[in-house]
N, C-alpha and C positions, 0 to 999 in steps of 0.2 A: 388471665394471662396464658398465652399459648405455651404448650409443652415444647421444650427445646431439648433435643437429644445431645448428650455430651459423650464424646468418645476420647478415651485416654489411650495413647499409643506411644510405644518406645520407638525411637529412630532405628534401633537394632532390628525391630520387626519390619519397619518400612524398607530397610535396606535388603532384607531377605526376600521381599516380593520378587518373583521371577519376571522382571521386566523384559528379559531377553525373549521370552515366549509370548509376552503381551497377552496373558490371560487375566480376565477380571470376572469375579462372580457377582452377578447382579443381586441386590438386596432382595431377600425373600424368594429367590429363585435358585433352583438346583443347577440349571444349565450354565456352563462357562461360556463367556463370550470371547472369541479370539480376534485380535486386531493385527493388521498388516505390519504396523511398526509402532514405535513409542509415541510418535506424534499423534497417531489416530487414537491411541489409548489415552493420551493426555486430553485430547479434545472431548472424548467420551466422559472422562472424569469431570471436566469443566461443565459439561451439560448436566451431569448429576448434581454438581454443586449449585447450579442455577435453580434446581428444583427442590432444594432442601434448606433447612434452617437449623444448623447444628453448630456446636462448638467442638473443635478438634484441639485437644491438648496433647502436644507431641513433646515427649521428654527425651533426655539424653541426646540433644541436638549436636553436641560436640562429636558424637560417635561417627556420624556420617554427614559432614557439612555439605557435601556435594548434592546429595539427594534432597536435604532439607532446603538448600538454597533454591533448587528448582521448584519445590513446593511453595516457597515464599513468593515466587514470582507469578503463581497462578492467580487468575481472577477468582475471588472468593464469593462474590455475589452477597447473599444474606448470611452466609455462614461466617464464623469467626475461627481463626486459627491462633493458638497460643503456643509459642515455642519456648522450651526451657533449656537454657545453656549457661554454663559457668563462665563462658568467655564470649562476650558480646562482640568483640572486635572482629571475629571471623565472619560475622554477618552484617557488619556495619555498612558495607557497600550496597546492601539491599535496601537501604534507607527505610528500615522498619522503625516503628516506635519501640523504644526500650523502657522497661520498667524494672527498677531495682527491687529484688525480693527482700523485703524487710523481715526481721525476725518474727516468728509467729506471735500473734497476740494471744491473750488468755483464751479468747473464744476459739481461735484457730487451733490452739493446743488441745482444747476440749474436743473439737471436731476430729482432730487427728487421732486421738485416743479412741473415740467412738468408732472411727473407721477401722481401727485395729482390734475392735472388741475388747478394749482394755478399760476396766472400771477402777477408779481410785477413790480412796477416802478423801474427805475435804482437806485434811492436813497434808496428805501425800501429794495431792494435786497442787496445793499452794506451794509446797516445797519444790515440786517439779517446775512450776512457773518461775519461781524466784531463782533457782539454781541454774536452770537451762538458759534463762533469758531469751527464750524463744528459738534457740539454736537447734535446727533440725537434726544435726549430727548427735547432739546430746540426747535428743528424743529417740533417735535410732539406737543408741547405746542402751538407753533405759529399757527399750522393748526387747533387746537381744541379750543383754547381760544384766542380771539382777544383782545389785549390790546394796547391802544394808549396813549402816545407814547410807542414804543417798548422797553421792559426792556433790560438792557445792559449786563446782564449775567444770568446764570441759577438760581442762588439763588434769584436774584431780580425778575425773572419771577415767581418763586414759591411764593415769598412774595406777588406779585401783585395778583396772583390767590387766595391766602389765604385771602387777605384783601377783596376780592369781595364776599366772602362766607358769608352767614347768620350765626348767632351764633349757631343755632341748627345744621346746616351743619358742622360747625367747630367741634362741640362736638361729632357728629357722627364719624368724621374722627379721633378725639382724642381717642375715645373709642376703635376704631379698632387699632390705632397705639400703644396704651399702652398694649392691651390684648396679652396674650400668644397664645391663640388659634384663629383660624379663627372666626370672629364675626358672631353670628347667629342673624337672624331677631327677634327671640324670646327674646334674651337678650337685644337687642336694645329697643324693645317695652316695656319691663319691666323696664329698666333703665330710659328711657325717658317717664315715664308714663303720664306726663302732656301733651305730644304731642299725638294727636289722631293718630290711625293707618293710616288713609287716609293721614293726613298731613305728617307722617313719610315716607310713600311711595313716596309722592311728593318730599320731600326733598332729598331722596336717588336718585330719578330719575334726579334731578337737578345736582347732582355731579357724575353721572354715568361714566363720562369721567375720573374720578379720582379713579375708583373702578374696581376690578374684581368681578363679581357677579355670583351667582348661584341661584337656586330656594329658598334656605334657608340661604345662607351666603353671606357675603361681605368681601373683604379685599382690602387694598390700592394697587393700580395698580402697583406701582413701589417703590422699596426700597429707592430710592433717596428722594421721596416725604415723605415717612414715616420718614426718618432721619430728613428731614426739620421740620416736625411737632414737633418731640422730641426736637430739638435744639431751636425751637421757644418757646416752653413751658419753657425750662431752662432759656432762655434769659429773659423771663418775670416772672420768679420765680413762675411759675404755675405748674411745673411738679409734685412736691410732692403733691400739692393740688388735682390734678386730679388722681394721683396714689392712694391717700387715699380714694377718693370718689369712684373710680371704683373698687379698691381692696376690700373695705368694701362691695360693692354690690356683688362681687363674693363670698366673705366670708359668707354673709348672705344667699346667695342662694346655699351654700355648694358646690361651684365649686372651690375646694381647689387648683387645679393646677394653674389656672389663678390668684387666690388670692395670692398664695405663690410667684409666679413670680413677681407680682407687688409690694407686701408689704415687701418682704424679706429684702430689703436694708434700708427701712425707719422705719418700725415697726415690726421687726422680732418676737417679743413676741406674736403678734396676730396669726401668722401662725405656730409657732414652734410646737404646738401639732399635726399638720397635715403633717409635712415634711416627716416623714417616710412612710406616706400613699401614697404620690405622688412619692416617690423615685423609686419604681419598674417600674412605667411607664417611667420615665426619663431614667432609665438604659436600658429598653427594646427598647425604641424608638430611642436610640442613642444620646440623648441630654446629653452627658456626662459632659460637662462644667457646665451646670445648676445643674446636679446631684452633682458635686463636690462642688459647692457653697452651696447647701442644706446640705451636710454632714459636711462641715466645720462649719456651724452655729450650727448644732447638737453637734459637738465636743466641740465647744466653750461654750455651755450651759450645757454640761454633768456634772452631780453632783456626780454620783457614779462610781465605777470602772467598773461595768457592762455596764453603758452608754458609758463610754470612750472606752471600749473594742469593743463594738458594732459599734460605729462610725468609729474607726480605722479599724475594720474588713472590713466594706464596702468601706472605703476610699482606702484601699489597692487595691481592685478590680478595682475601677474607675481609680486610678492613673496607674495601670498596663495597662488597656485598652487604656489610653491616651499616653502610652509610657513614663510616668514620673517614671523611674525606681528607682531613689534614693528615691523619696518621697514615692513610694509604699513600698519599703523595710523598711523605717523608720516607716510607719504606722503599718505594720504587726509585726515589732519588738516590738512596744509599746503594741499592743494587746497581743502578746505572753508573755510579761512580766506580764501583768495583769492576764493571765491564771493561774498563780500560786496562785492567791487569790481564794476565794470561789465563783467561777463563774458558771453560769448555764451550765449543761453538753452539751446541744446542741450547745451553742455559743462556748464553749471550743473546741468541735470537729471541728467546722467550722474554727476557728482560726488556729488550728493545721494543717488542710488541706491546708489553704492558705499559712501557713508558709512552708509547704512541697513544694508547688508549687514554692514559692519564692526561696527556696534552689535549686530546679531543674533548674530554670532559671539562677542561678548563678553557675551551674555546680557541686554543692555539692550533688551528687547523693546518696551516702550511708547515709548521714545525713538526706536527704529527705525521704529515705525509712524508717528509724527509726521513724521519726515524723509521717509518714503516718500510720505505724503499730499502733502507740499510738492513732492516730485519730480514727482508726477503732475500737480499743478496747473501746474507749470512746463512739463511735457511737452506739455500741451494747447495751448500757445502756439507750439510748435515747428513747423517744416515737416513735412509728412506723412511723408516718408522717415525723418527724424530721430525722429519720434514712434514709428515702428515699432520702431526700435532701443531706444528708452527703454522701451517697453512690454514688450519681451522681457526687459530687465533687471529691470523692475518685477515681472514674473511670477516671476522667481527669488526675489525677496524674499518674495512671498506664499507661495511653496512653503516657504521657511525658516520663515515665521510660521504654517505649517499652515493658511493660508487658501487651500485648494486650489481652491475654486470661483472665487474672485477671480483666482487664477493662471491657471486655464483660460480665463476670459473675456478676460484681458489677452493671453494667447497667441493666442486666436482673432482678436481685433482686429488684433494685429500681423500675423498671417498674411494677413488680408484686405487690409491695406495693402500688404504685400509682393507679394501676388498682383496687385493692381492696378498696382503700379509695377514688376513683373517683377524683384523683388529675390531672387536665389537664396539668399543668406545669410539673408535674412529668412524665406524659406520654411522653411529648415532649422531655424534656431534657435527659431522660434516653434513648429514641430512638435515639437522636442525637449522644450521646456518643457510643451507640451500633454501629451505622453506622461508626463512626470514628475508633473504635477498629477493627471491622470486615473487614474494608477496608485494614487493614494491615495483615490479615490472609488469605493466598492464597486460602485455602479450602472454605472460606466463602465470597469470593469477589463478586460473583454473588448475594448472599443474601444481601450484603452491598449495591450493586447498586440498587437492588429492593427497599430496605427500603429507601435509600437516595432519589431516585426520587419520591417515593410516599409521603415521609415526606415533601419534598420541594413543591410538588403540594398542599398538605393540607395546608401548611403555606401560600402559595401565594394566595390561594383561600379564606383564612380566612379574615374576616373584622376586627377582633380585634387583631389578632396576627401579629404584624409587627416587630418582634424582629430581628434586623439586625444581632446580634451576633449568634443567632440560625441558621439563613439562611447562614451566613458566614461559620459556622462550617460544615454544610452539603455540601456546595459548595466546601470547601477545601477537604472534604472526596471524593466527586465525581471526583475532579481533580486527586487525587491520584489513584482512582479506574480506571479511563479511561487511565491514564498514564501507569499503570501496564498492562492493557489489550491492550496497544498499539493502542488505539482509539484516535489518537492525535488531530483530529479536535474537538472532544467533550472535550478532556482534555484542549485544548486551550480556548474553549468557557467558561468552568467553571473556569479555571485559571484566565482568564481576568476578569470575574465577581467578583472573590474574591478580586482582586486588586481594582476594582472599588468600591466595598462596603467598603473596608478598608479605602480607601481615602475619600469617601463620609462622613464617620462618624469619620474621624480624628483619626483612630486607628493606631498610628504611628508604633508600633512594628509590627502589622499585615500587614501594607503596605509593609514593608521591607520583611517580611517572604513570603508574597504572590507574590511579584515581583520576588523573588528568585525561588519560585515554578513555576511561569509562565515561567521564563527563562529556568528552567529544562525541561519543556514540549517542548518549542521551540527547545532546544538543542537535545532532544531525537528524534524530528521530522526531524532532519538533517539540520536545519537552524542555523549553528554555529555562523555566523556573527551577526545575529539578537539576538541570546542568549547573546552574549558578550555585546551588547548595553544594554540589559535589566539588566544584572548583574551589569554593571557600574552604571546604574541608581539606582539600589538597594544599591550599595556601597555608593553613595552620600547621599541617605536617611539614611543609617545606621550611617554615620558620623554625620549627622544633629541631630540625637537623642542620640549620644554618646553610641551606642550599639557595644561594642567590640566583643561580641559574634557573632552578625550577620555580622559585617564587616569582621571578620575572615572567616566566612562561605563563603562569596562572594569571598574572596581571594583564598580559596582553590578550589572553583569551577572554577575561572578564571585560576588558575594554571593547573587544569585538562584539560580545553579546549585548552590552549596553549601547553600543553604536547601532546595532540592529533594532534595539528597542527605542531608539531616538533619545536615550538618556545621555546626551552629549557631555554635560558637565561631569557626570560621574565617569563616563568613558574616558575623557581627557585626564581626569585625576588618576585613574588606573594606569593609563599608558605612560604618564610621566613617571610613575613609580617604576614601571618596567624599564624605561630608558635609563633611569638613575642606577638601578641595580645592575643592568648590563654594562654600563660604563664603568662602574666600580669594580666589577669582576672581570673586565676586559673580555667579555663574551661577545665576539664580533657578530656571529650569526644572530644572537638574541637582540643585539642592538639594531642590526639592519632590519630585522623583522618588526621590532617595536616602532622604529621610525616609519616603516611602511604602513603599519596599522594606524599610527597617528595621522599620516597623510589621508588615509581612507576616511577617518573621522571628519577631518576638515573638509574633504570633498562632500560628504553628506551634509555638512553645515553650509555648503555653497561658498566656502572660502578656498577656492581653487588655487590662487596664486600662492597663498601660504602653504597649501598642501604640496605644491611643486617644490618648495624649498626642502621639505622633509623627504620627498621622494628622491630628490637629487642626493641628499646625504645618505639615504638608504642605499642608493645605487653605488655610491663610492665605497660604502662599507662592505656591501656584497662583493664588490670588485677586488677587495683585499683577500678574499677567500677563494682558493683555487676552484672549489667544487660548486660555487654558486654564481658562475658567470652568466648563466641564463637569466637568473633573477636580476643581476646587475644590468644586463641588456634591457630587460623589460622595464625596469624603473627609470633608466636613462631615457628610453623612448617615451614612456608615459609623461615624464617631466617635460620633454620637448613638445609633446602633443598639447599639454595644458598651456604652456607658454605661447605656442603658436595660436591656439584657440583664443587666448586672452589678448592677442595683438602684439605680443613680444617676440616676433619672428627672428629678429637678430639674436636675441638671447637663446631662442630655441635652436638656431643654427650652431651656436657656440657649444651647446650641450651635445648635439649630434657629432660635431667635429671632435670634441673631447673623447667621445666614445670610440669613434672610428680611428683615432690616433692611439688608442690604448691597446694593450695586448689581450684584453678580455672580450673584444668585440666578436660576436657570433653572427655569421651570415644567415642563420636559420630563425632569427626572431621574426615571427610571422607578420608583424605590423610595420616593419621597417620600410618595405617597399611602398606601401600605401601612404605612409607619412611623407616620404621623399616626393612621391608623385603629386600629392594633394596640398601639402602645407608649405613647401619651399618654392622659391622662384626657379625658373628653368636653369639659370646660370649656377645657382647654388646646388641644385639637384645634380647637374652634370658633374660638378666638382666632387660631390659626395659619391656618386657612382664610380667615378674614376678611382677614387681613394679605396673604395670597397673592393673593386676587382683587382686593383694593383696589389693590395695587401693579401687578398685571397690567393692569387696566382703566384705570389712570391714567397709563400710559406707552405710548410707541410701541414695540410689541414687534416683534422681528425674526422670531420664529417663532410658529406657532400653538400653542395650549395642547394638551398631550398627553392622549389618551384615558385613560391609566392614572390620571392625577391626577383627571380628571373622574369616572372610575369610583369611585375611593375617596371623593371628595366626595359623590357621590350615595348611595353605600352608607352613609356616615356619617349623612347627613341622614335617610335612611329608617329607619336603626336607632334614631335619636333623634327621630323625627318628632313624637312627642307632647310632647317637652320643648323642646329648642332647635333640632332639625333643620329643621322647616318654616320657622321664622323665618329661620334662616341661609340657606336656599335662596332665599327671597324677597328677602332683603337683597342677595344676590349678583346676582340678576336685576336688581334696582333699580340697583345700582352699574353694571352693564353697560349698562342703558338710558341712564343718565346720562352715559355716556362713548362713545356710539355714533359720534360724529364726532371723537373725540379719539384713539382707540386702534385700532391695526391688529388685524385678526382679531376685532374685537369683534362684528361682525354674525354671523360663523360660530359663535363661541362661544355667543352668546346664542341662536342658532337651536337649538343642541344642548341648552342648558339648558331651553328651552321644550319641545322635542320629547321629551326624556327625563323630564320632570317627573312624569308619571303622577299618583299621588295626593298628591304634595307640594304641588300647587296645586289649589284647588277652583274652582267656577264663579265665585265672587266674586273670587277672586284673578285669574283669567283676564280677567274684565271690567276689573279695575283695570289689568292689563298692557296690554290693548287700548287703554284710554283714554290711557295713557302713550305708546303707539306713535303714536296719532293726534296728540298734541301735540308729540312729539319728532321725528317723521319726516315731512318734507314730501312724500316720494314715495308716501305711503300714505294712503288715505281709506277709511273703513269706515262703512257705514250698514246699518241693520236694515230689511228689507222682509218683512213678514208673519212667517213662521217661519224665515227665513234671514238670514244676513249676506252682504252683497256687499262684497268687498274690492277696491278699485281701486288700481292701482299703475302707475307709469311707470318703466321701467328705462332709464337713459341717455337720457331725454327722447325716445325714439322707439319703445320696446317697451311697448305699452299692454296691461295685463292686467286681466281681470275674473274674480275667483275667487268662486264661490258655495259656501257651507257652511251646514249646518243650525244653528240657534240652540241646539238641545238636544244637539249632539254636540261635546264638547270636543276629541276627538282630531283631527277634520278641521280644526277651527279652529286648533289648534296646528300642524298640518302646513302649513296655508296661510300662517300667520305665518312659520314657519321657512323655507319656500320663498322668500318675498319677501326675507327677510334674506340668504339665500345668493345670490339673484340679484343683490343689490346689492354683495355681496362680490366676485363674479367677473363684473361687468357687462362687462368687456373682451371676454368671450366673444361678446357680441352686437354689438360694434362693428365692423361690416363696411361696406365701401363699396358692396356690392351693394344694389340697390333693394329696399325692402320690398314684398312681394306682397300683404299684408293690413293692415288698419287696426288691428285689435285681436285678442286671443285670449281666449275665454271658457272657463274651466275650472270644472267642477262636481265637487266632492269629496264623495263619499257613503260612508257606512258600508255594510257588506255586510248589509243589513237584510232583513226578511221581505218588504218591498215589492218586492224584486227577484226574486220567486219564479221568474219565467220563465227567468232567466239565472243564478240563484243557484248551481246545480250546476256550470255551466261556469266560473263565477268561482272557486268553491272548488277546482276541478281545476287552475286556473292558479296558485293560491297555493302558495308554497314557504317554507322556512325562511329563504330569502334575499330573495325578492320577495313582499312582503305587500300590494302594490298592483297592481291590474289596470287597464291603460289600454285602454279600449274603442276598437276600430278604427272610426273614422268618416271615410270618405274625403273627403266634401265639407267643405271648409274653412269653409263658412259656418255649420256647426252647431257647437255647443259640444263641448269635449273632456271626456269623463266619466272620472273616476278613482275606482275602487272600492277602499276600504281594508278589508283583511281583519280578521276578528274577533280574530285572534291577533297583530295588528301589535305591540302593546305588549309582548307576551311575547317575540317574536323580536327586538324592537328593544332589549331590556334589555341594558345594558352589563355587568351582573353575570353574565349568562349567555352573552352573545355579544359579546366585547370588540372585534371588528373593525368593528362598526357597519355591517354590510353592508346591512341592511334600509333604513336611512335613506339611505345613499349610493345604492342602486339606485333608490329613490324619486326622489331629487334628479336623478340622471343621466337617467333615463327621462323625467321631466317636463320638464326643461330642454331636452332634445333634441327633445321633442315641440313645445315652444314655438318653438324655432328652425326646425324643419322647417315649422311652420305659417307663419311670417313670410317665410321665404326659399324655400320649396318645394324643399328639398334633394333631390338625387339619392341613391340608395342608397349609392353609394361614398363620397360626401361625408359622409353620416350615419355610416357606419362609422368613417371616419378621425377625424371630429370627436368622436365618442363616446369613442374611446380617449383623446384629449387631455383631454376634460372629466372623464372618470373619474379620471385621475391628478391633475387640478387639484383636484377635490373631495376626493379622498383626502388630498391635501396639507393642505387646510384643517383636517382633523381629525387631523393628526399621524400618518397611516398610512404616509407615505413621507417620508424624511428631508430631501429637498431638492426645491424646486419647479423642475424642469428641463423643464417642458413645452415651452418654446420654446428650450431650449439643448441642441441635439443634438451640438454640437462636431464637426460633420462637416468633415473636411479632405480635399481631393482631392490626395493625395500624388503622384499620377501627373503633376501639373502642374509638379512641381519640375524645374527646368532644370539638372540636374546633369550636366555634360559631362566 
């Protein structure tokens, strides 16, 4: 048999390895190896494991679960690792095999004694086996405290040890057993003032085998012996006596945390004035059960409605964290009822916010939004510092409602207030919520990762900030970030840590949520079987806390997994359970999602028509929730596509019309245009397009119209130009002109319709459009002079333009009109406090004609498939600006061929920047920076970027956080 090396290591030693410097000493070599970072060190360690066959026994794993968890996830190769822990729950998410430690057998007791060089007679050994029953603590006592005759059980052994102690030794241990905090030598010496310091040190040394000691503190070495002391005091009716004595000592020395812990049950009136002072520490340190006890005493003694509301307000939060859902709802309902009385504004806002959060957790999304809006209005009237706190809570609601942009804005405002007022907690909490919201916005995911890692580093290096809930929120966000980035190893690391923290602090709801998230990461990484195990574990936990919402969530995930595995029977069984649970709990989002998953299962089974029924029901349910309109649009259209594909086009049309007639319709659903173009008759398509644009232009829209829809509309009109297409196109333009001052994004949409029209409008049509412009738009004047048109326009009452175009060239006329429309859509770009350097700007738009023979070749050389306009460089600002339009402008500007609309966007950006440079004489660096901003702004107007964040960079200076 090969010789196997066994290494026994304490986690305390593991933690003390200087990973920061990444030095490792190679076996049998004197030279240290230095690594660039921890990843390189870990890889080296793995290579070493691949070359050895050892058993690593690591003890005290509870001491540093973070490091141990990382070791657990290493590839072990032929080596084996055994981890010893008193609490297996903190490592459950690692999916390790657990073995309960049975009491020592007779053989193991014998081996234990041999290892300690202890030899016993046959009778003594027999007694030790019988009396100890293999309990390792009994064996420890036997080796450290000799008692004759041998005690017959553990309790008796502890009693014998206790009886042999002096009175002062007993009282030192009682002081430590009763105290909340670890006992300091300073407190001991003050409390036992009659004992000299030298005598005190001698007494402590005599009982050192019963203590864990540091330079400044002591604590009882084992919880079993601490429990024995408490039971002994109860048995002799001494517990309340010592509690009063020690509690009063802490009270007099203004150590209110320990005083409250000791005196709360016996003389609560003594500590009642200090309970709200200690509450923040209890909440942040994770001692939620003690926090609950403190708040219940406050509620019991509350005399005014304000006091009752305040206690219920905090009780809601603690019950929520502990997973006591019914109790939490009852508390916030009580506080909410009291809000109707004359309650202070800041407390009222806080209660409204918690009420909104409670409504969100119960699936009542629209009601939550109404309450949140009311909370925000109330918060506006609060003092600045209070407002910061309320904005932080409000951002949490927006995250729950998937309103991540609003959440980020609220977080930023809270941060700025906290920064001005030097509020450390405000700094931290607002930054945490910012990380959580930006993690959900793809454009800002790198910024979210940067903030999250830095914030976590700041918190972990801080001596005073040990807030488990803050760290958990950041770790959750980082799990999401790395999952989105498909960095699954990092996502697994943070996902596991989230489960561990949730379980450590008994956050029941969060244990379930984070188990599910961890399972999602495992599933994304391709380990389907392991993800199923984790989902089932989450399912069991959800049942234990009676969370129908989370139980349903697990069921639809299990349904998805089994759908992918082609286990359709089991998949349908799971999804039916999810649907039932969501219906019973009135959780609309969960119901909509479950119906959607059921439809996907039926599609996989080739039962498309039945799937369409469930997609339709899912769409209607999503439509009842304000923040899931996009999902509703998607499922309405998918339903129509299936019906049309299966030959039920009339039914498909009815579904589309139902969507278009509703207030949830979004013009930006990417597949709508293709569906209208390909699946419906020309008459029905015309009817649908008329309805779409009529609704869009007659309402204040929150988002610009998408290029995909416009592309399909233009394609349809061109395909049917000789019948109904041209009329439809002109009708839409007329609807747009009629609503220029009523609808958002109407200017930019109309500019696109004019610029892309090509042969859908002729000279007569263009003349009619120009006349309507002159009558409808006060900022535009057009007159004919000889063979050209001169278009005069004033942007923001200070930017005066004069644009010259030829009467016989329709393209340059269209570009001039489109330019002026866009300038009025984004006129804020010109609103500067700087002084104007010029009175007006003259622009001459010319086609690339034969008359430009001398420069025609150089112009042609400058034209590309992206830039089809050439801006002639004329340095003297007194002269006109000439823009030459290429022969192939309309070809390269066609949405059918080039869907990104770059030719038009480059024309707009270059022209607008030229205008601004003309009026303000910009420097090169200014031009470059402003050009980037303008490019994104213009792209947003045409739906090419999802959010208009030109002025929202969400930059936080986390180094300013005063974490000491």
